[in-house]
C-alpha positions as CSV (number, residue, x, y, z in Angstrom):
1,M,-20.1,1.9,-11.1
2,T,-22.6,0.2,-13.3
3,D,-22.2,-2.9,-15.4
4,F,-18.5,-3.3,-14.4
5,V,-17.3,-6.9,-14.9
6,P,-14.2,-7.7,-12.9
7,S,-11.2,-8.5,-15.0
8,D,-10.2,-12.1,-15.6
9,L,-6.7,-11.0,-14.5
10,Q,-6.4,-9.9,-10.9
11,F,-3.4,-9.0,-8.8
12,S,-2.7,-11.6,-6.1
13,H,0.6,-11.3,-4.3
14,I,4.2,-10.0,-4.3
15,G,7.5,-11.7,-3.5
16,L,10.5,-10.0,-2.2
17,Y,14.1,-11.3,-1.9
18,V,15.4,-10.5,1.5
19,S,18.8,-10.7,3.3
20,D,17.6,-11.4,6.9
21,L,14.5,-13.6,6.6
22,P,13.7,-13.8,10.4
23,R,14.0,-10.0,10.8
24,M,11.8,-9.3,7.8
25,A,9.2,-11.8,8.7
26,R,9.0,-10.5,12.2
27,F,8.7,-6.9,10.9
28,Y,5.7,-7.7,8.6
29,K,4.1,-9.8,11.3
30,Q,4.5,-7.2,14.1
31,A,4.2,-3.9,12.3
32,L,1.5,-4.8,9.7
33,R,0.0,-7.8,11.5
34,F,0.4,-10.3,8.7
35,T,-0.1,-14.0,9.7
36,Q,2.5,-16.5,8.6
37,T,0.6,-19.2,6.7
38,D,3.6,-21.4,5.7
39,A,7.3,-21.5,5.6
40,G,9.9,-23.9,4.1
41,D,12.7,-24.5,1.7
42,L,12.6,-24.7,-2.1
43,G,16.0,-26.0,-2.9
44,P,18.5,-23.5,-1.4
45,V,15.8,-20.7,-1.0
46,Q,14.0,-20.3,2.3
47,L,10.5,-18.9,2.0
48,V,8.0,-17.4,4.4
49,F,4.4,-16.9,3.2
50,L,2.3,-14.1,4.8
51,S,-1.3,-13.1,4.5
52,R,-3.9,-10.8,6.1
53,D,-6.8,-12.4,4.1
54,P,-8.0,-16.0,4.8
55,R,-9.0,-16.3,1.2
56,E,-5.4,-15.8,0.1
57,H,-2.7,-18.4,1.0
58,H,-0.2,-15.5,0.7
59,Q,-0.2,-11.9,-0.2
60,L,3.5,-11.5,0.5
61,V,6.2,-14.1,0.2
62,L,9.7,-13.4,1.5
63,A,12.5,-15.3,0.0
64,T,16.2,-15.6,0.9
65,G,18.7,-14.6,-1.8
66,R,18.8,-10.9,-1.9
67,P,22.4,-9.9,-3.0
68,A,24.5,-8.1,-0.4
69,N,25.0,-5.0,-2.6
70,P,22.2,-5.0,-5.2
71,G,23.0,-1.4,-6.2
72,F,19.4,-0.5,-6.8
73,N,16.1,-1.6,-5.4
74,V,13.7,-2.2,-8.3
75,V,10.6,-2.3,-6.0
76,N,9.2,1.2,-6.1
77,Q,6.7,0.6,-3.3
78,I,4.3,-2.0,-1.7
79,S,1.0,-0.4,-0.9
80,F,-1.6,-1.5,1.6
81,R,-5.2,0.0,1.9
82,V,-6.7,0.7,5.4
83,P,-10.3,1.6,6.1
84,D,-9.9,4.9,7.9
85,L,-7.6,7.4,9.6
86,G,-7.8,5.6,12.9
87,A,-6.3,2.5,11.3
88,L,-3.7,4.6,9.5
89,R,-2.6,6.2,12.8
90,R,-2.4,2.8,14.5
91,F,-0.2,1.3,11.7
92,H,1.9,4.5,11.7
93,D,2.6,3.9,15.4
94,R,3.3,0.2,14.9
95,L,5.7,0.9,12.0
96,L,7.6,3.4,14.1
97,A,7.7,1.0,17.1
98,E,9.1,-1.7,14.8
99,G,11.9,0.5,13.4
100,A,10.4,1.7,10.1
101,S,12.4,4.6,8.7
102,E,11.7,7.6,6.5
103,M,8.2,8.1,7.8
104,H,6.2,10.6,5.6
105,P,2.4,11.2,6.1
106,V,1.0,12.8,3.0
107,T,-2.2,13.4,1.0
108,H,-2.6,12.7,-2.6
109,G,-6.0,14.3,-2.6
110,N,-7.6,11.0,-3.6
111,A,-5.9,9.2,-0.6
112,I,-4.2,9.9,2.7
113,S,-1.0,7.9,3.0
114,V,2.0,7.1,5.2
115,Y,5.2,6.2,3.4
116,C,8.1,4.5,5.1
117,R,10.9,2.0,4.6
118,D,11.0,-1.6,6.0
119,P,14.2,-2.8,7.6
120,E,15.8,-3.7,4.3
121,G,14.9,-0.4,2.6
122,N,11.8,-1.4,0.6
123,R,9.3,1.5,0.5
124,L,5.9,0.8,2.0
125,E,2.7,2.9,1.6
126,L,-0.3,2.5,3.8
127,F,-3.3,4.5,2.6
128,M,-7.0,5.2,3.0
129,D,-9.1,6.4,0.1
130,T,-10.8,9.8,0.2
131,P,-14.2,10.4,-1.4
132,W,-12.5,12.5,-4.2
133,Y,-10.4,12.2,-7.3
134,C,-8.0,14.8,-8.5
135,D,-5.1,14.9,-11.0
136,Q,-2.1,12.7,-10.1
137,P,0.7,12.7,-9.2
138,L,0.1,14.9,-6.2
139,R,1.9,14.6,-2.8
140,E,1.6,17.1,0.0
141,T,2.7,16.6,3.7
142,I,-0.1,16.3,6.3
143,D,0.0,16.2,10.1
144,L,-1.6,13.0,11.5
145,S,-1.9,14.6,14.9
146,Q,-4.7,16.7,13.6
147,S,-8.4,15.6,13.9
148,D,-9.9,13.4,11.3
149,E,-12.1,16.3,10.2
150,A,-9.1,18.7,9.8
151,I,-7.1,16.1,7.8
152,L,-10.0,15.4,5.5
153,A,-10.8,19.1,5.0
154,Q,-7.1,19.7,4.1
155,A,-7.1,16.8,1.7
156,E,-10.3,18.0,0.0
157,A,-9.1,21.6,-0.2
158,I,-5.9,20.4,-1.9
159,A,-7.8,18.2,-4.3
160,K,-10.2,21.0,-5.3
161,R,-7.2,23.1,-6.5
162,F,-6.9,20.8,-9.5
163,P,-9.1,21.0,-12.7
164,K,-10.2,17.4,-12.8
165,F,-11.5,17.3,-9.2
166,M,-14.6,15.1,-9.0
167,S,-16.1,12.5,-6.7
168,R,-14.5,9.1,-6.4
169,A,-17.8,7.6,-7.7
170,Q,-17.7,9.7,-10.8
171,W,-14.1,8.8,-11.4
172,Q,-14.7,5.1,-10.9
173,A,-17.6,5.1,-13.3
174,E,-15.5,6.8,-16.0
175,V,-12.6,4.3,-15.4
176,A,-15.0,1.4,-15.5
177,R,-16.3,2.6,-18.9
178,R,-12.8,3.0,-20.2
179,M,-11.8,-0.5,-19.0
180,Q,-14.8,-2.0,-20.7
181,E,-13.8,-0.3,-23.9
182,D,-10.2,-1.6,-23.5
183,Q,-11.5,-5.1,-23.0
184,R,-13.4,-4.9,-26.3
185,G,-10.5,-3.5,-28.2
């Protein structure tokens, strides 16, 4: 990626309405190792602020007030990047130990992910990037009990089946170029 200038608009954090604030705070602190940075009331709403980055006061804020029967959860997913398969396996095990449901390890070709649901049904994705890009969407089941080498070989073989397969570096350079054009236009 050459000459890429970061955007003046960057994503910072997400807030979720919850039904059981202590349970949800405990889940994110135990399963995903967030640190509680603050908590308090804002009028009738109770808030818990959580972060995994000391530069960010909060990356996740939990707020009371979720309706008892919302009918539909508008949050598609909350995604967290991990550095490698070892970390992905560790978080997979923590999530299971903390009661996460609907656990699905998959590859997208460009990433290896674990999807699950938190205690209130919000979908989480924990993922590590692979060195490749391929057409999306793509989602195929993988077995995390395999060796790192076997998982990465499977992800690469799947990614190579698609016509736009390329290295992540090539894809990032192309996207950076397109973003610069969009900023000018």
